[in-house]
DRENPATOR-973465 format. One line per field, with one value per residue: x, y, z of N, C-alpha, C in turn. Coordinates in steps of 0.2 Angstrom, whole numbers, plus 2048, in hexadecimal, padded with zeros to 3 digits. Example, Ala and Ser with C-alpha at 12.3 -4.5 7.8 and 13.67 -1.06 7.14 Angstrom:
<nodes>
n_u	[842/840];
n_v	[7E4/7F5];
n_w	[827/823];
ca_u	[83E/844];
ca_v	[7EA/7FB];
ca_w	[827/824];
c_u	[842/840];
c_v	[7F0/800];
c_w	[827/827];
</nodes>
This chain:
<nodes>
n_u	[B12/B18/B1D/B20/B23/B2F/B2E/B38/B37/B2D/B1F/B12/B13/B17/B0C/B03/B09/B08/AFA/AF7/AFE/AF7/AEB/AF0/AF3/B00/B0C/B13/B22/B27/B34/B3C/B42/B49/B42/B36/B30/B21/B19/B0B/B0C/B14/B0D/B03/B0A/B0F/B1A/B28/B37/B44/B50/B5A/B61/B59/B5E/B5E/B68/B6D/B63/B56/B5E/B67/B6D/B72/B6D/B5F/B5F/B63/B59/B4F/B54/B54/B47/B42/B3D/B38/B38/B3B/B34/B37/B30/B2F/B3C/B4A/B52/B4D/B50/B5D/B69/B73/B6E/B63/B6A/B71/B66/B62/B6E/B6D/B62/B56/B47/B47/B3B/B39/B41/B4F/B60/B69/B60/B5C/B68/B6A/B5F/B5F/B6A/B6A/B71/B76/B6A/B64/B6D/B6B/B5E/B5F/B66/B5C/B54/B4B/B45/B4F/B53/B60/B6F/B7B/B86/B8E/B9E/BA8/BAF/BB5/BB6/BBB/BB8/BAA/BA4/BA6/B9E/B91/B8F/B8F/B83/B7A/B71/B61/B64/B61/B66/B69/B68/B71/B6D/B61/B51/B3F/B40/B4A/B5A/B59/B5B/B58/B62/B68/B73/B85/B8C/B82/B81/B8E/B8D/B82/B86/B8E/B85/B7B/B81/B84/B77/B72/B7B/B78/B6A/B6A/B76/B7F/B88/B88/B85/B79/B77/B6B/B61/B56/B44/B39/B2B/B21/B19/B19/B18/B15/B17/B10/B17/B17/B21/B21/B23/B1C/B1D/B1D/B12/B08/B01/AFB/AFB/B01/AFF/B0A/B0E/B0C/B16/B20/B2F/B35/B2E/B21/B10/B02/AFA/AF4/AEA/AE3/AEF/AE8/AEB/AEF/AED/AE4/AED/AF9/AFB/AFC/B08/B10/B10/B16/B23/B27/B27/B30/B3B/B3E/B3F/B46/B4C/B47/B40/B3A/B2D/B26/B27/B2A/B29/B2F/B2B/B2E/B23/B21/B1C/B15/B1F/B27/B33/B3E/B41/B45/B45/B3D/B40/B37/B29/B1E/B1A/B0E/B06/AF9/AEF/AF0/AEC/ADE/AD9/ADB/AD6/ADF/AE8/AF7/B02/B00/B00/B0E/B14/B0F/B15/B23/B23/B21/B14/B07/B01/AF2/AEE/AE7/AEF/AED/AE9/AEC/AE7/ADA/AD4/ACA/AC5/AC8/AD5/ADB/AE8/AED/AFA/AFC/B05/B11/B16/B24/B27/B27/B1D/B15/B13/B0A/AFC/AED/AE0/AD9/AD0/AC8/AC0/AB1/AB0/ABB/ACC/AD9/AEA/AF4/B00/AFD/AF3/AE6/AED/AFA/B0B/B14/B22/B2E/B3B/B3E/B35/B28/B1B/B0A/AFE/AF6/AE9/ADC/AD2/AC4/ABC/AB0/AB4/AC2/ABE/AB3/ABB/AC4/ABB/AB6/AC2/AC5/ABA/ABD/AC9/AC5/ABE/AC6/ACC/AD9/AE2/AEF/AFF/B06/B01/B00/AF3/AEB/AF2/AF0/AE2/AE0/AE7/AE0/AD5/AD9/AD6/ADF/AE3/AD7/AD3/ADD/AE9/AF8/B0A/B19/B1F/B16/B10/B1A/B1A/B0D/B0E/B14/B0B/B0A/B04];
n_v	[22D/21F/210/203/1FE/1FA/1F2/1F4/1ED/1E4/1D9/1E1/1EE/1ED/1E7/1F2/1FC/1F5/1F5/203/205/1FE/205/210/20B/205/1F9/1EC/1E7/1DB/1D8/1CB/1C2/1B1/1AD/1B3/1AD/1AA/1B2/1BC/1C9/1C7/1C0/1C9/1D2/1D7/1D1/1C7/1C7/1BE/1C3/1BE/1B5/1B2/1BB/1CC/1D5/1CE/1CF/1D8/1E3/1E4/1ED/1EC/1E0/1E3/1EE/1E8/1DF/1E9/1EE/1E3/1E0/1EA/1F5/206/20D/20E/209/20B/209/207/206/1FB/1FF/20C/218/21A/223/220/216/21C/225/21B/216/221/222/217/21A/218/21D/224/222/22D/239/244/23E/247/24D/242/23E/24A/24A/23D/23A/23B/244/24E/252/258/262/26A/26D/276/281/285/28B/283/27B/270/262/260/258/24C/246/236/233/226/21A/21D/21D/225/232/231/230/23C/244/23F/241/24F/252/24D/241/239/232/230/223/221/21B/223/223/21C/215/211/20E/206/202/20B/211/214/21C/21C/21F/220/214/20B/210/20D/1FF/1FD/204/1FD/1F2/1F9/1FF/1F4/1EF/1FA/1FA/1EE/1F0/1FC/1FD/206/20C/217/222/22B/237/23D/249/243/243/243/243/244/247/23F/246/247/24D/24C/24E/253/256/260/265/271/275/273/268/266/258/255/250/244/23B/231/22C/220/214/205/1FF/208/207/20B/209/20C/218/229/234/244/24B/24B/252/25F/270/27C/287/281/277/27E/285/27A/276/281/280/274/279/282/27B/274/27E/285/279/273/267/258/24B/23E/241/240/24B/24A/24E/251/255/25F/267/272/274/271/265/262/251/248/245/23A/235/22F/224/221/214/216/21D/21B/220/22E/22E/22B/236/240/23C/23A/230/22C/224/223/231/233/22B/231/23E/23B/237/242/247/252/255/256/25E/266/274/276/26B/263/26B/269/25C/24D/244/23B/22F/21F/214/203/1F9/1E8/1DC/1CE/1C5/1C0/1B1/1A9/19D/197/199/198/1A1/19D/1A1/1B0/1BE/1CD/1DB/1E3/1F3/1F9/1FE/1F4/1F1/1E5/1D8/1CB/1BC/1B0/1A0/1A3/1A3/1AB/1B6/1BB/1C0/1CC/1D6/1D7/1DB/1D8/1DD/1ED/1F5/200/20D/219/228/235/23D/23C/235/22D/225/21E/216/20E/208/200/1F7/1F1/1EB/1E1/1D9/1D3/1C4/1B9/1AC/1A1/1A7/1AF/1BF/1D1/1D4/1D3/1DB/1E8/1E9/1EA/1F6/200/201/207/214/21F/21F/220/22D/235/237/235/231/230/226/21E/212/208/207/203/1F7/1EF/1F0/1FB/20C];
n_w	[221/22B/223/228/238/245/255/262/26E/27B/280/28A/286/279/273/275/26C/260/25E/25D/251/248/247/240/234/232/22F/23A/243/24E/25A/263/271/274/27E/27D/272/269/271/275/26F/264/25C/258/250/240/23B/241/24A/251/25C/264/273/283/28D/291/28D/282/279/27A/27D/274/269/25C/256/256/24D/242/240/23D/231/229/227/221/228/22C/237/249/258/269/274/286/292/290/282/281/285/280/27A/271/269/263/25B/253/24C/244/23C/235/22C/232/23A/24A/257/261/26B/266/266/26D/276/27D/283/28B/295/299/2A1/2B2/2BB/2B2/2AC/2B7/2BA/2AF/2B1/2BC/2B6/2AE/2B7/2BE/2CD/2D6/2E0/2EC/2E6/2DF/2D3/2D2/2CF/2C9/2D4/2E0/2F1/2FA/2F4/2F2/2FF/306/2FE/300/30D/30E/307/30F/319/31A/309/2F7/2ED/2DC/2CB/2BF/2B2/2B2/2B3/2B6/2C3/2C6/2CE/2D8/2E9/2FA/305/316/31D/31E/31E/319/30C/307/307/2FD/2F1/2E8/2E4/2DF/2D4/2CC/2C9/2C2/2B7/2B1/2AD/2A6/29F/2A4/2B2/2B9/2C7/2D2/2DF/2EA/2F4/300/301/30E/30E/301/2F0/2E1/2D2/2C0/2B0/2A0/290/27F/273/264/253/253/260/272/279/287/28F/29A/2AC/2B8/2C7/2CF/2DB/2E3/2E6/2E6/2EC/2E3/2D8/2CE/2D2/2D3/2C9/2C6/2BD/2BA/2C5/2D4/2E0/2DD/2DC/2D0/2CE/2D2/2C9/2BD/2C0/2C1/2B3/2AD/2B2/2AC/29E/2A0/2A3/297/28E/27F/27B/270/271/26B/268/274/286/297/2A5/2B5/2C6/2D8/2E4/2F2/300/2F9/2EF/2E0/2DA/2CE/2C8/2BE/2AC/2A1/292/289/285/292/29E/2A5/29C/298/2A0/29E/291/293/29A/291/285/27A/270/275/270/262/25F/262/258/24D/24E/24D/240/239/237/23A/24B/252/25F/26D/275/282/288/293/29E/29F/2A3/29E/2A7/2B6/2B7/2BB/2BE/2C1/2C4/2C0/2C6/2C5/2D4/2DF/2E8/2D7/2D4/2CB/2BA/2B0/2A9/2AE/2AE/2A9/2AB/2A7/2AE/2A8/29E/2A1/29E/299/297/291/28F/28F/28E/293/296/292/296/2A3/2A0/2A9/2AB/2A6/2AA/2B7/2B3/2B0/2AC/2A9/2B1/2AE/2B3/2B2/2B8/2BB/2C6/2D2/2DD/2D8/2CF/2D7/2DD/2D2/2CF/2DA/2D9/2CD/2CF/2D8/2D0/2C7/2C0/2C2/2C0/2C5/2C4/2D2/2D8/2DA/2DD/2E8/2F1/2EA/2EB/2F8/2FA/2F3/2FA/306/312/312/304/2FE/302/2FD/303/305/302/2F9/2FF/306/301/303/310/313/30E/317/321/328/32D];
ca_u	[B12/B1D/B1A/B21/B27/B31/B2E/B3E/B35/B29/B1A/B0C/B14/B17/B05/B00/B0B/B05/AF3/AF8/B00/AF2/AE7/AF4/AF5/B07/B0E/B18/B27/B29/B3A/B3B/B48/B47/B3D/B2F/B2D/B1A/B16/B05/B0D/B17/B07/AFF/B0E/B0F/B21/B2B/B3E/B47/B56/B5F/B5F/B54/B61/B5C/B6E/B6E/B5D/B53/B63/B6C/B6B/B74/B68/B59/B60/B64/B52/B4B/B57/B52/B40/B41/B39/B3A/B38/B3C/B31/B3B/B2C/B32/B41/B4F/B56/B48/B54/B64/B6B/B78/B6A/B60/B6F/B72/B60/B63/B73/B6A/B5D/B4F/B44/B46/B35/B3B/B45/B56/B65/B6C/B5B/B5C/B6E/B69/B5B/B60/B6E/B66/B75/B76/B63/B63/B71/B68/B58/B61/B67/B55/B50/B46/B47/B51/B55/B67/B71/B81/B87/B94/BA3/BAD/BAE/BBA/BB2/BBD/BB5/BA3/BA2/BA4/B98/B8B/B8F/B8D/B7C/B76/B6D/B61/B65/B5E/B6B/B65/B6C/B70/B6A/B5C/B49/B3B/B41/B50/B60/B58/B5B/B58/B68/B67/B7A/B8B/B8D/B7D/B83/B94/B8A/B7E/B88/B90/B7F/B77/B84/B83/B70/B72/B7F/B74/B64/B6B/B7C/B83/B87/B89/B80/B78/B75/B66/B5E/B50/B3F/B35/B24/B20/B15/B1C/B14/B18/B14/B11/B17/B18/B24/B1F/B26/B19/B1E/B1C/B0B/B07/AFB/AF8/AFF/AFF/B02/B0D/B11/B0B/B1B/B23/B36/B36/B2A/B1A/B0B/AFB/AFB/AEE/AEA/AE8/AF2/AE3/AED/AF2/AE8/AE5/AF3/AFF/AFB/AFF/B0F/B14/B11/B1A/B29/B28/B28/B37/B41/B3F/B40/B4C/B4F/B43/B3E/B34/B2B/B23/B2B/B27/B2D/B2D/B2D/B2C/B1F/B21/B1B/B14/B24/B29/B3A/B40/B45/B48/B41/B3D/B3F/B33/B22/B1D/B16/B08/B03/AF2/AEB/AEF/AE7/AD7/AD7/ADB/AD3/AE4/AEC/AFE/B06/AFF/B03/B15/B16/B0E/B1A/B29/B22/B20/B0D/B04/AFD/AED/AEC/AE6/AF5/AEB/AE5/AED/AE4/AD3/AD3/AC3/AC3/ACD/AD6/ADF/AEB/AF0/AFE/AFB/B0C/B12/B1A/B28/B2A/B23/B1D/B11/B14/B05/AF6/AE8/ADA/ADA/ACA/AC8/AB9/AAF/AB0/AC2/AD2/ADE/AEF/AF8/B03/AFC/AEC/AE5/AF1/B00/B10/B18/B29/B2F/B42/B3F/B31/B22/B15/B05/AF9/AF4/AE2/ADB/ACA/AC3/AB6/AAF/AB8/AC6/ABA/AB0/AC0/AC6/AB6/AB7/AC8/AC4/AB5/AC0/ACE/AC2/ABB/ACB/ACD/AE0/AE4/AF6/B04/B05/B01/AFF/AEC/AE9/AF5/AED/ADB/AE1/AEA/ADB/AD0/ADB/AD4/AE4/AE3/AD0/AD3/AE2/AEE/AFE/B10/B1D/B22/B10/B0F/B1F/B18/B07/B0F/B16/B06/B0A/AFF];
ca_v	[229/21A/20A/1FE/200/1F5/1F4/1F2/1EB/1DD/1D9/1E5/1F5/1EB/1E7/1F9/1FF/1F2/1F7/20A/205/1FB/20B/214/207/204/1F2/1EC/1E2/1DA/1D4/1C7/1BD/1AA/1AC/1B6/1AA/1A8/1B6/1BF/1CF/1C5/1BD/1CF/1D6/1D4/1CD/1C6/1C5/1BC/1C6/1BC/1B1/1B5/1C0/1D2/1D8/1CB/1CF/1DF/1E9/1E3/1F2/1EA/1DB/1E7/1F2/1E3/1DD/1EE/1EF/1DD/1E0/1F1/1FA/20D/211/209/20C/208/207/20A/202/1F8/204/211/21F/219/228/21D/212/220/227/216/216/226/220/211/21C/216/223/222/225/230/240/244/23B/24C/24E/23C/23F/24F/248/236/23A/23F/24A/253/255/25D/268/26E/270/27C/286/287/28E/27E/279/269/260/260/252/24D/240/233/231/221/216/21F/21E/22B/237/231/231/243/247/23D/245/256/253/24B/23B/234/233/22B/221/21F/21A/22A/221/217/216/20C/20C/201/205/210/20F/219/21B/21F/220/21F/20D/208/213/209/1F9/1FD/207/1F8/1EE/1FE/200/1EE/1EF/1FF/1F8/1E8/1F2/202/1FD/20B/20B/21E/223/232/237/242/24A/23F/246/23E/243/248/243/23E/248/248/251/249/253/251/25B/260/26B/277/277/26E/267/263/254/254/24E/23E/23A/22B/22B/21A/210/200/1FE/20E/205/20E/203/20F/21F/22C/23A/248/24A/24E/257/265/275/27E/28B/27D/274/283/286/274/276/286/27D/270/27D/286/276/272/284/285/273/270/260/254/244/23E/241/241/24E/248/252/250/25B/25F/26E/277/276/26C/264/25D/24B/245/244/234/237/229/222/21E/20E/218/222/21A/225/234/22D/22B/23C/245/23A/23A/22A/22F/220/225/238/233/229/237/243/238/236/249/248/257/253/25B/25D/26D/275/277/265/261/26F/267/254/24B/240/238/228/21C/20E/1FF/1F4/1E1/1D8/1C7/1C5/1BB/1AD/1A7/196/195/19E/198/1A4/198/1A5/1B7/1C1/1D4/1DE/1E7/1FA/1FC/1FD/1EF/1F0/1DF/1D4/1C4/1B9/1AA/19B/1A5/1A2/1B1/1B7/1C0/1C1/1D3/1D9/1D3/1DE/1D4/1E2/1F4/1F6/207/20F/220/22B/23D/240/237/230/228/221/21A/211/20A/204/1FB/1F2/1EE/1E6/1DC/1D4/1D0/1BD/1B8/1A6/19F/1AA/1B3/1C6/1D6/1D6/1D3/1E2/1ED/1EA/1ED/1FD/205/201/20A/21B/224/21F/223/234/238/23A/231/233/22B/220/21B/20B/204/206/1FF/1F0/1EC/1F0/202/211];
ca_w	[227/22A/220/22C/23F/249/25C/266/275/27B/285/28A/282/272/271/274/266/25A/25D/25A/24A/244/245/23B/22E/232/231/240/243/255/25C/269/273/273/284/27B/26C/26A/275/272/26B/25E/258/256/24C/239/23A/248/249/257/25C/269/279/288/291/28E/28A/27B/275/27A/27E/26E/264/255/254/255/247/23C/23F/239/22A/225/226/21E/22D/22B/23E/24F/25E/26E/27A/28C/295/28C/27E/27F/287/27F/275/26C/265/25F/256/24E/248/23F/238/230/229/235/23E/251/259/267/26A/263/26A/271/27B/281/287/290/29A/29B/2A7/2B7/2BD/2AD/2AC/2BD/2B9/2AA/2B4/2C0/2B1/2AB/2BC/2C1/2D3/2D7/2E6/2ED/2E4/2DC/2CF/2D5/2C9/2CB/2DA/2E5/2F7/2FE/2F1/2F3/306/308/2FA/303/314/30C/305/315/319/315/302/2F2/2E8/2D6/2C5/2BB/2AB/2B3/2B2/2B8/2CA/2C7/2D0/2DD/2F0/2FF/309/31C/320/31A/31E/314/305/305/305/2F8/2EB/2E3/2E2/2DB/2CE/2C8/2C7/2BC/2B1/2AE/2AB/2A2/29C/2A6/2B9/2BC/2CD/2D4/2E6/2EB/2FA/301/304/312/30C/2FA/2EB/2DA/2CC/2BA/2AA/299/28B/278/26F/25D/24F/254/266/277/27C/28E/28E/2A1/2B1/2BC/2CE/2CF/2E2/2E6/2E3/2EA/2E9/2DE/2D2/2CE/2D3/2D1/2C7/2C5/2B9/2BC/2CC/2D8/2E5/2DA/2DA/2CA/2CE/2D3/2C3/2B8/2C2/2BF/2AC/2AC/2B4/2A7/299/2A1/2A2/290/289/27B/279/26A/272/267/26B/27B/28C/29E/2AA/2BC/2CC/2DF/2E7/2F9/303/2F4/2EB/2DB/2D9/2C8/2C9/2B8/2A6/29D/28B/285/287/299/2A0/2A7/297/296/2A4/29B/28B/295/29C/28C/27F/275/26F/275/26C/25B/25F/262/252/248/24F/24A/238/236/236/23F/250/254/266/270/279/289/289/29A/2A3/29E/2A2/29D/2AC/2BA/2B5/2C0/2BB/2C6/2C0/2C3/2C5/2C9/2DA/2E0/2E3/2D2/2D4/2C5/2B5/2AB/2AB/2AD/2AD/2A9/2A9/2A9/2AF/2A2/29F/2A4/299/29B/293/293/28A/290/28D/296/293/291/29B/2A4/29F/2AF/2AB/2A4/2AF/2B9/2B1/2AC/2A9/2AC/2B1/2AE/2B4/2B2/2BB/2BB/2CC/2D5/2E2/2D4/2CB/2DC/2DE/2CC/2CF/2DF/2D6/2C7/2D1/2DB/2CB/2C3/2C1/2BF/2C3/2C3/2C7/2D8/2D5/2DF/2DD/2EF/2F4/2E7/2ED/2FF/2FA/2F1/300/30C/313/30F/2FD/2FC/304/2F9/308/305/2FF/2F5/304/309/2FE/306/317/313/30C/31D/326/32C/32B];
c_u	[B16/B19/B1A/B26/B29/B31/B33/B3C/B30/B23/B14/B0D/B15/B10/B02/B02/B08/AFE/AF3/AF9/AFB/AED/AE9/AF5/AFC/B09/B13/B1C/B29/B30/B39/B42/B45/B42/B36/B2D/B26/B16/B10/B07/B11/B12/B03/B03/B0D/B15/B24/B33/B41/B4E/B5B/B5C/B5B/B58/B60/B62/B70/B68/B5A/B58/B68/B6A/B6D/B6F/B62/B59/B60/B5D/B4E/B4E/B54/B4B/B3D/B3C/B3C/B3A/B38/B38/B34/B36/B2F/B37/B45/B52/B52/B4B/B5B/B66/B6F/B73/B66/B64/B70/B6C/B61/B68/B71/B64/B56/B4D/B44/B40/B37/B3F/B4C/B5B/B68/B67/B5B/B62/B6D/B65/B5C/B65/B6C/B6A/B75/B6F/B62/B67/B6E/B61/B5A/B63/B61/B51/B4B/B49/B49/B54/B5D/B6A/B78/B82/B8E/B98/BA8/BAB/BB2/BB6/BB4/BBA/BAD/BA1/BA1/B9F/B91/B8A/B8D/B86/B78/B71/B66/B61/B61/B64/B67/B6A/B6B/B6D/B64/B55/B46/B3C/B47/B56/B5F/B58/B5B/B5D/B67/B6E/B7F/B8D/B88/B7F/B89/B92/B87/B80/B8A/B8A/B7B/B7A/B83/B7C/B6F/B75/B7B/B6E/B65/B71/B81/B82/B88/B83/B7F/B75/B71/B63/B57/B4A/B3A/B2E/B23/B1C/B1A/B17/B18/B14/B15/B11/B18/B1B/B23/B23/B23/B1A/B1C/B15/B0C/B00/AF8/AFD/AFD/B02/B04/B10/B11/B10/B1E/B2A/B37/B32/B23/B15/B04/AFD/AF4/AEF/AE3/AEA/AED/AE5/AEF/AEC/AE9/AEC/AF9/B00/AFE/B06/B13/B15/B16/B22/B2B/B2A/B2F/B3C/B43/B40/B47/B4F/B4C/B42/B38/B33/B28/B29/B27/B2B/B2B/B30/B2B/B28/B1E/B20/B19/B19/B25/B30/B3B/B44/B49/B43/B42/B3B/B3C/B2C/B22/B19/B0F/B04/AFC/AED/AEA/AEB/AE0/AD5/AD7/AD7/AD8/AE8/AF4/B03/B06/B01/B0B/B18/B15/B13/B21/B29/B21/B19/B0B/B00/AF8/AEA/AEC/AEC/AF3/AE8/AE6/AE9/ADC/AD2/ACB/AC0/AC9/ACE/ADC/AE2/AEE/AF4/AFE/B02/B0C/B17/B1E/B26/B25/B23/B19/B11/B0E/AFF/AF0/AE1/ADC/AD4/ACA/AC1/AB7/AAF/AB6/AC7/AD7/AE4/AF4/AFB/B02/AF4/AEC/AE9/AF8/B05/B14/B1F/B2B/B36/B43/B3B/B2B/B1B/B10/B00/AF9/AED/AE1/AD3/ACA/ABC/AB6/AB3/ABD/AC2/AB6/AB5/AC3/AC1/AB6/ABD/AC8/ABF/AB9/AC5/ACB/ABF/AC0/ACC/AD4/AE2/AEB/AFB/B02/B06/B00/AF8/AEA/AEB/AF1/AE6/ADC/AE3/AE4/AD5/AD2/AD8/AD9/AE4/ADC/AD0/AD9/AE8/AF3/B04/B14/B20/B1C/B10/B14/B1D/B11/B08/B11/B11/B06/B05/B03];
c_v	[223/214/204/200/1FA/1F7/1F0/1F1/1E5/1DE/1DE/1EB/1F3/1EA/1ED/1FC/1FC/1F4/1FE/20A/203/201/210/211/206/1FC/1F2/1E6/1E1/1D6/1D0/1C3/1B6/1A9/1AE/1B3/1A8/1AD/1BA/1C5/1CD/1C2/1C3/1D2/1D3/1D0/1CD/1C4/1C4/1BF/1C4/1B8/1B5/1BB/1C7/1D5/1D4/1CB/1D7/1E5/1E8/1E7/1F0/1E5/1DE/1EB/1ED/1E0/1E2/1EF/1E9/1DD/1E6/1F5/201/211/20C/20D/208/206/20B/204/200/1FE/20B/218/21E/21E/225/219/216/223/222/215/21B/225/21B/214/21A/21C/220/226/227/236/23F/241/240/24D/248/23C/244/24D/241/235/23E/245/24F/256/25A/263/26D/271/276/282/289/28B/28A/27B/272/268/25F/259/252/246/23D/230/22C/21D/217/221/224/232/237/232/238/247/245/241/24C/257/251/246/23D/236/22E/22A/21F/21F/220/229/21D/21A/211/20A/208/205/20B/20D/215/218/21F/222/21E/218/209/20A/20E/202/1F8/200/202/1F4/1F3/1FF/1FA/1ED/1F4/1FD/1F2/1EB/1F8/202/203/20B/212/21F/22A/232/23D/243/246/243/241/23E/247/244/244/240/249/24B/24D/24E/24F/257/25B/265/271/27A/272/26E/263/25F/252/252/248/23E/232/229/224/215/20B/1FE/202/20C/208/208/206/216/222/232/23D/247/24E/253/25E/26A/278/283/287/279/278/285/280/274/27B/284/278/273/280/281/275/278/284/27F/270/269/25D/24D/244/23F/242/245/24D/24C/24F/256/25A/266/273/278/270/26B/25F/257/249/246/23E/236/231/229/21F/218/211/21D/221/21E/22C/234/22D/232/241/243/239/233/22C/22B/222/22C/237/230/22E/23C/241/238/23D/24B/24D/254/258/25A/264/26E/275/270/262/264/26D/260/253/247/23F/231/226/216/20A/1FA/1ED/1DE/1D2/1C9/1BF/1B8/1AA/1A0/193/19A/19E/19C/1A0/19B/1AC/1BB/1C8/1D6/1E2/1EF/1FD/1FB/1F9/1EF/1EA/1DC/1CC/1C2/1B2/1A4/19D/1A4/1A9/1B1/1BD/1C2/1C9/1D8/1D5/1D6/1D9/1D8/1E8/1F5/1FD/209/217/222/232/240/23A/232/22B/223/21C/214/20C/206/1FE/1F5/1EE/1E9/1E0/1D7/1D1/1C9/1BB/1B2/1A3/1A2/1AE/1BA/1CA/1D8/1D7/1DA/1E8/1EE/1ED/1F4/202/206/205/211/220/224/223/22B/238/23B/235/234/22E/225/21C/214/206/202/202/1F8/1EC/1ED/1F7/207/217];
c_w	[226/227/225/232/243/250/260/26D/275/280/284/285/27A/26F/270/26E/260/259/25A/253/245/242/240/235/22D/234/237/240/24B/255/262/26A/272/279/282/275/26D/26E/271/26D/264/259/255/250/245/237/241/246/250/257/261/26F/27E/28C/28D/28A/283/277/275/27B/279/269/25C/252/252/24E/241/23B/23B/232/226/223/223/222/22C/231/243/255/264/274/280/28F/28F/288/27D/281/285/279/26F/267/261/25A/251/249/242/23A/232/22C/22B/23A/245/254/260/266/267/268/26F/277/280/286/28D/296/29D/2A1/2AC/2BA/2B8/2AC/2B1/2BD/2B4/2AD/2B8/2BC/2AE/2B1/2BF/2C7/2D3/2DE/2E6/2EB/2E1/2D9/2D3/2CF/2CC/2D1/2E0/2EC/2FA/2FB/2F2/2FA/307/304/2FE/30A/313/30B/30B/314/31C/30E/2FE/2EE/2E2/2D0/2C1/2B4/2AC/2B2/2B5/2C0/2CC/2CA/2D5/2E4/2F5/304/310/31F/31C/319/319/30D/303/303/2FF/2F1/2E6/2E0/2DD/2D4/2C9/2C5/2C1/2B6/2AD/2AA/2A5/29E/29E/2AE/2BD/2C1/2CE/2DB/2E7/2F2/2FA/304/308/311/306/2F6/2E5/2D5/2C6/2B5/2A4/294/284/274/267/25A/251/25B/26B/279/282/28E/295/2A6/2B5/2C3/2CE/2D6/2E5/2E3/2E8/2E7/2E3/2D8/2D3/2CE/2D1/2CF/2C5/2C0/2B9/2C3/2D1/2DD/2E3/2D9/2D3/2C9/2CE/2CC/2BD/2BA/2C0/2B7/2AA/2AD/2AE/2A0/29A/2A0/29B/28B/286/279/273/26B/26E/269/272/280/292/2A3/2B1/2C1/2D2/2E1/2EE/2FB/2FE/2EF/2E6/2DA/2D3/2CA/2C3/2B2/2A3/296/286/287/28E/29A/2A1/2A2/296/29A/2A1/294/28D/297/297/286/279/275/26F/271/265/25A/25E/25B/24C/248/24C/242/235/235/23C/244/252/25B/269/275/280/28C/291/29F/2A3/29E/2A2/2A3/2B1/2B8/2B9/2BD/2C1/2C2/2C4/2C1/2C8/2CF/2DB/2E7/2DE/2D2/2CE/2C0/2B0/2AD/2A9/2AC/2AE/2A6/2AC/2AA/2A9/2A4/2A2/29E/29C/295/295/28D/28A/28F/292/292/292/297/29C/2A3/2A4/2AF/2A9/2A9/2B1/2B7/2AD/2A9/2AC/2AB/2B2/2AF/2B3/2B6/2BB/2C0/2CE/2D9/2DE/2D1/2D0/2DD/2D8/2CD/2D5/2DD/2D1/2CA/2D5/2D6/2C6/2C5/2BE/2C3/2C0/2C7/2CD/2D6/2DB/2DF/2E4/2F2/2F1/2EA/2F4/2FF/2F8/2F6/306/30D/310/308/2FB/2FD/301/2FE/309/302/2FB/2F9/307/307/302/30D/318/311/312/323/32A/329/328];
</nodes>
């Protein structure tokens, strides 16, 4: 097992990893920008290293500074969390060159799945259904325009190396594509250090379902599935496990497609394979070769500490998990993301009280100041129930009892969302939340 682990991340996910390491008796090193000095996660870690100014490209995206911190503190492993450098194959390779274990898949696997165009070409070769789409090379409009017209509008424009909903836009016509392409490229370059883009056919009604996998030396484990259809601006807001709309036969088909996609890759570490589900058909979207924000609901439905399992796998320690765990969830779990909303007038959290008997993953406490330059996430609130109906009732009750004074948040919107008949009855699509936000049915 590792002696000391450096967390190349911040906030809520850094707190989560530190807690997992404590249970494994692993010392932790936190890195922080000047904006995060004194943050709760830095107080929980055994050591702290400031790696640069507030700007992410000078701190949390600064691979050299993070590696130097790991070397100087004698860390023998780096956990990247999610976002930032978590799917950067070059950084993973740099860790190996420095003799530091990267807690994630091999660089070649990250490269394969990290590029959306390349991943979809691979999925097609593996016989996994994929929506019509095409990568956009360069910025030559005379070449891009006919590609878009051939695919047919509406289309989705997304960052080839993206994640977390950043760099994604729905495009209705050629004029809008021409307008949005430059902005999308700039956003992708700032967030992922790569401005490559991908165009894909747009489904007007679908659900977003994903499969949690853990690749081990003994083979691929499937830890369950999640429904992440409720999204706003392509950012997930409410996630459920398992995906209640799936029949047993559909779930088995979904897992088979996941195994088919990864057959022969010798994939190791955590990963999430994401699909669109429409008219009884699954379409591969992408694979995230890292820990997911919403991993907690799968931990609740399986009883498996996914973060610990990921660390053990990287350390070469056998992971004892039943191979059919995903087919036998212990309960239904639902997560709601509580985030700060714009404009941010007050940053100090004056009061923060959580309901009892729920799981809350957060990087903040009462009295803390929000640091929103990286993301607006304040906390992830998770509930469980023996059925989806019971879990929904528990979520409504829990959201009502949250006390959060100070910054403006999405709490009121979350409370209204989970009270809607469409949500309670499980009748919605990936576009529903955007319509509900503006008062549509």
